[in-house]
N, C-alpha and C positions, 0 to 999 in steps of 0.2 A: 838577351834571353829573358831578363826580368820584364822588359816591355811586352814581349810576346805573352808571358804568363798573365800580366795585368790585362792585356787585351782579351785573352781567353776568359778570364774571370768576369770582366765587364760584359762580354757577350753572353755568358751564361746567366748572369744576373738580369740582363735585359730580357732574355728569352723567358726567364721565370716570371718576371713582372708582367711581360706581355701576355703570357699564358694565363696568369691569374686574372688580369684585366679582361681578357677575351672571354674567359669562363663566366665572369660576373656579367658582362654585357649579354652573353648568350642566355644566361639564366633570367636576366631582366626581360629580354625579348620574349622568352617563353611565357613569363608571367603576363606581359602585356598582351600577347596573342591570346592567352587564355581568357583574359578579361574581355577582349574584343569578341571572342566566340560566345561568351556568356551574354554579352549585350545583344548580339545578333539573335541568340536563342530567345532572350526575353522579348525582343522586338517581334519575332515571328509568333510567339505565344500570345502577344498582346492583340493579335488579329482576332482572337476569340472574345466572346462576351460572357460575362458572369453576372447574370441577374437571377440569383438563386433564391427562390422563395421556399422551395421544398425539395429535399433529396429523396430518392427512392432506391431501395435495394433491387437490382435488376437481375433477371435471368436471360439467357440467350433467346432471341426472338426469331432468328432465321436458322434453318437447319438444312444442310446439303449432304445427302447420302452419296457415298462413293463405293466402289467395288470392295474396298478393304478398310473402310473407315468412315468417319463423320466429321464435318466441319460446321461449327456453329458460330454465329455472329451476334453480338449485342447491338441493340438499336442505338447507333451513335448520334442520331438526331435529337436524343434527349438532352435537356439543358445542361445536365451535369457533365456529359461527355463533351459537349461543345465548349463549355467553360474551360475544361482542362486541356482541350485540344488533343484528345486521345481517342482511340477506339480499342476494342478488345475482341478476341476470338478464342475459341477452344477447339482443339483437335483430339479425336480419338483415332489412333492408328492400330488396327488389329494385327494379329500374328501374321508375319510375312507381308505386311503392308508397306508400300513405298510411297511416301509423299513426294510427288513428282518435282523435279528441279524447277525452281522459280526464283525470281528476285522481286523486290518491292521498292516503292519510292520512299519508304520510311524505315528508320531503325526499329528493331523489335527486341523486347526482353521476353524470353520464354521460360516459364517455370514448369518443371517436370513433376507432376503430381503422382504419377504411377507408371511403373514399367521401366524398361531399359532398352537401349538400342544403339545405333550408330548414326552419325550425321556428318556432313561435310559442308564447309563454307568455302566456295571457290573464289579466291582472290585473283583478279586478272594480272598476268605477268609473273606470278609466283611459280617456282619450280615444281615439277612433278616428282615429289620426293619419295613416293611409294611405288613399288614395282611388284606386280603380281604375275606369276606364271599361269598361263591359261590352262583350263582343264583339258583342252584339245591336245596340247603338247604333252601333258602328263599321261594321256592315254596312248601316246605314240601314233596319233592319227596324222593326216596330211596337214602340214603347217601352212603359214601364210605364203611362203615362197614355193609351195607345191611339192616339198620334199617330205617324205615320211619321217615322223619323229622330230621335225623341225621345231625348235623352241620359239614360242612367241610370248613376249612379256608385255603386259599392259601397264602403262605408267599413268599415275594420276596423283592429284594433290592429296594432302593429308586427310585421313578418315579418323574421326574422333568418336570415342564411346561416351555415352551419358547414362545416368541412372536417376531414379526418383530422388528429389531434393536438389537437383542441379538447376542453376540459372544458366541459360544460354543467351549470349549476346550476339545479335545479328546486325551488322551495319547495313545501311541502305545501299541498294544497287548491286549487292554481291549475290551470286547464285548459291542456293541452299537446297539440300535434300535430306530426307530422314528415312531410315529403314528400321522396322521392328523385327529384330532377330530373336526376341524372347518369346515366352509362352503367354504372358498376359498382355492385354492391350496397353498401349502407351496413351496416357491422358495428360495433356498439357494445356496451359492457359497462357495467352500472349498479350502483352501490352504493345499497342501500335501507336507510336508518337508522331502523329500527323503534323504537329506544330514544330517539329524539330528543324533545325537549320539545314539539315541534309536534304529536306524535302523542298525542292524549288517549284513544285506544282501547287495546286490548291490543297485544301484540307480534306482530301479524299484519299483513302487507302486503296492502292492498286497493286495487285499481284500480276506479274508478267511471267506466265508459265512458258517454259522451254519445251514442254512435251505435254501430251494428252489433249483432251478436248473438254475443258471444264464446263460444267453446267452454268447457265446464266446465274450470276450473283456469286458463284464460288470464287471468282477471281477478284472480288471486292464489290463494295456498294458505293453508289454515287453520293454526292454531297447531300442530296435530299432523300437518300434512301432507295433510289431507283436502282435496279439491277444492271450491272455492266454486262455487255455482250460476251459470251463465252468464246473459247478458242485459244490455242497457244500462239506465240508470236510468229512462229514459222509459217502458220497457215495464211498469214496476210501477204507473204511475198510471192512473187512469180516463181513457179516451179523450175522453169528453165534457168532463170537467173541464179537460184540457189544451187541448182545442179552444177553450174559452172563454178560457183564460189567454193563448193565443197569438193568439186572434181569427182562426183559420183553419178551413178545412173539416175535419170529423172524419176524412174519408178520408185527408187528409195525415197526421194523427196516427197512424192505424192503419198507414200505410206506415212511419213512423218506428219504431213498436213491433214490427213483424213482419218484420224484415230477415232474409235467409237466413243461417242459422248457419254454412254451409260457407265463407262469405267470411272468417270469422275477424276478427281485430283489425287486420290489415294488408291493405288492399284495393287493387285496381288502379284508378288514377285517371289516365286518359290526358289529356295536354295540359293539365295544371293550371298556370295561370299566375297570378303575383302581381306587384303593383307593389312594387319594392324598389330602393334606391339601388345604384349600381354598386359592385362590391366594392372598387375602389381608393378611392372616396369614403368608404366605410364605414371602411376601414383608416386613412385620413387622419384621420377624426374620432376614432378610438380613440387614435391617436398624440397628437393634441392634448389629449385627455382625460388621458392618462398624464402628459404633460409638465406640465399644469396641476396635477395631483395632486402631482408631485414638487416643484413650485415653491412649494406652499403648506403650511399646517399640516394635521395629520391629523384632529383631533377631528371626529366626525360631528355635524353640526348640522342635517341634514335638508334643506339648501338645495342643496348641490352634487349631490345625487343622490336622486331619489325612486324609489318602487317602479315607477312608470310608465315611467321612463327608465333604470332600473337595468341595468347591464351584467351579463349572465348567461353570458358566454362568455370563455374565455381559452385561447389556444393554447400548449401546453407541449411539443408534439412537434417543433417546428422546431429545428434545431441552434443557431440564433442565440439561442434563448430559454434556453440552459443557464445555470444558477446555479453549477454546479461542472463543471469540464472538465479532463480529463487526456488529452493526445493519445495516451498509451499505454494508458490504461485505459477511457475513456468519458466520459459526461456525465450529469448529473442536473439536472432542472428541477422546481421546486416552484410550487404555487399555493396561497395561503392567504387569510386575511381581509384582509391588507394589499394584496395585488395584485388581488384580486377581492372587493370589500367585501360582496357578497351572502352570502359564506361566513360572515361574522360572524353572520348570522341562522340559517344552516343548521348552524353548529357543525361544519363538515367542511372537509377540505383534501385535497390530492393531491400525489403525487410521480411523475414520469416518469423512468425510468432506461434508458439505453442503454449496455451493457457490451460492450467488444470481446473478442476471443478470449482466454479464460483470465483475464480481469480480475477483480478482487475489490472488493466493497464492504466497507469496514472493519466488523469486528464492532461492533455497537451495540445499543442498546435504545431504544424509543420511550417517552419520559418521561411523556407525558400523553395517549396515544391508543392505541387498537387499530389494527393495520395489516392491511389486506386486499389481498393481492398477487395480481395477475392477470398471467399470462405472455402477452405479446403475440406475440413471435416468439423463435425459438431455443430453447435449453435451457441448463440449468446445475444447480448443486448448491446447496441451501439447508440450513443447519443452524440449529435453534432449541433453546435451552436454557432450562429453567424455573428457578424460584427455589431448588429443591433441588439445583441443579447437575446435573440429569439431562436428557439429551437427549430432547426430545419430538418432534423431526423431524430426520431426516438422510437425504435422498433426492434423486434427480434430479427436476427439474420441467421441463415442456415446454409448448409452445404450447397455449393453451386451458384450462390448469389454474389453479385459484385456491386460495390458502392464506391462512388467517387466523392472524395472530400476535398473541396477547394483549398488552396493555400491560405493559411492563417485561420481557417475555421477550426474551432476547438472541438476535440472529441474525446470520448472515454469509452472503453470496452470492458464488458464483464462477461466471462464465460458462463455457459449454462451448466446443467447437471452432468452432461457428457463431455465437458471441456470444449475448447474452441481452438482450431488451427486455421491460420490465414497466411496469405502472401500479400504484401503491399508493394506495389510498384510506385516509384516516385520520379518526378520529372526534373531531377537535378542529380548530377553525378556525385555531389557531396551534400545530400539532403540533411538538414538539421532540424531537430525538434526541441521545443521548450516545454518542459513539464510544469504543471501547476502544483502538484503535490509530490512529496518524496524528498530524498536527501539532496538532490541537485535542482530543486524546483525554483521557480521565480518567486514564490511566496517565501520560501525559506531564505532566499538571498536578500530579502528586504529587512530593514530594522524593525524591531517590535513597535516603536513609536509610529512608524509609517502605517503599519497595519492597524494599530489602535485608532488612528485618526481617519484612515480611509474607510474602515468598516464600522466605526463607532462601537468598538468592543473593548473589554477590559484588558489589562496587561496579561492576566492569566489566560484569558481566551486567546489572545494573540500568540502567546508562547505555545499553547496547545495546537494552534493552527500551524505553527512552524515546525514543531518537533514531534508530534504524535505519530508521524510516519517516518521511519528511519530506513525503509527500503529504498532502492534506487528508482525504478519505475514499473516493476512488476510486483504487485501486492498479493499476498495470500488472502484467502477468504476470511470473512468475519468483519463485522462493522467497525471494530476498534482493535484489530490485530496490530501488534507492534506499538501500542500506546505507551507513552512514558509520561510521568508526572514531573512537572517543574514548578518549584515554589516561586 
């Protein structure tokens, strides 16, 4: 009996030790895989060239009108876009407008500037977890099986609601559509990461539409800026072959292939309705998810979140979401791979800034990412300095303009009289900055003697340089606000 007890104890101890060892091995494998992914990402991005002599704040150069909206592209052949290996576009989706289903060869980060609506990202192989009763069955008309009052339920994947201030993360190759069920137009700006490891093609952004007949260029622009031929992917197949594949009448296939080109990629869809949870219920589920994440350990094990249920949205526009706040200067909110795990796969992150009148964001550089800054509202001044100590940008920026700041180029922002609001997309899921001024700056972290000898200044001047700014990285207006005296 004693020997059996000893054997059981030994077995339990062995299982415990094996489980702990396996967990450590699994965690190390995850870290190693993550490092390999980052190396591949850097290798792909190194295909671009960065010979920046001068940066420019850009506005969209190509505009495509659709039946219920507008698509605008920035000129990605500019040096700054080629250096960062990214492109950008802006959508306006009017009331009852449907951005037709499409997928692309690159990941995207979308920031919702204005409006609200619904969207869906269709992951292949995931369950159709939403079920909607058709309007036909509710009216008691003839159902699918030919019987009066027959109920017919439509099943589909999850439909998600979004609003102004949201960041939407779209992986490469998954089908996506958007619908505006609100009263005001939806305005969004998108970062397109053509250098991402998920893009196995060249550095050209391509949209593959499943429906519609896009105008030339609306499905993407070639590497040299030439327009890609329009049309959805179904139009290229043989109609009879598709008829057999879908098991439908060939006439239906021809209607799918020959849609009117004047409708564009954003079409009018009246009274489009979907089954979806109440917004309060969805927010409550997200809060519970966040609390559970904070209460547990972080290592990804594939159980707490799968692609089918993965969170793809995070609001960074609301004031309560601020990560840095100065009542005299403004606020900054960030989203990265820790707060939105899907960004670990996309290798992207974002920062939302609201600066009050004449406020300053501390001079800083992005340590491990390019920064793509889009001006949402207001105006201000931005200065960017390259590695040779030469200014590559020093100008006013205003609403609707976009500026690319290459990795490690130092920059400073000052808001104008009306304040400045911006969204910055970054090409790393854990982007880090290093400020030059403020409480956590590189200057403050160095000994006074180092500053004295580096800049040939007195001890008092070195102390003033270190300690005259006690804010973090958002400074209130005034040439010497927050100044302190040190003997």
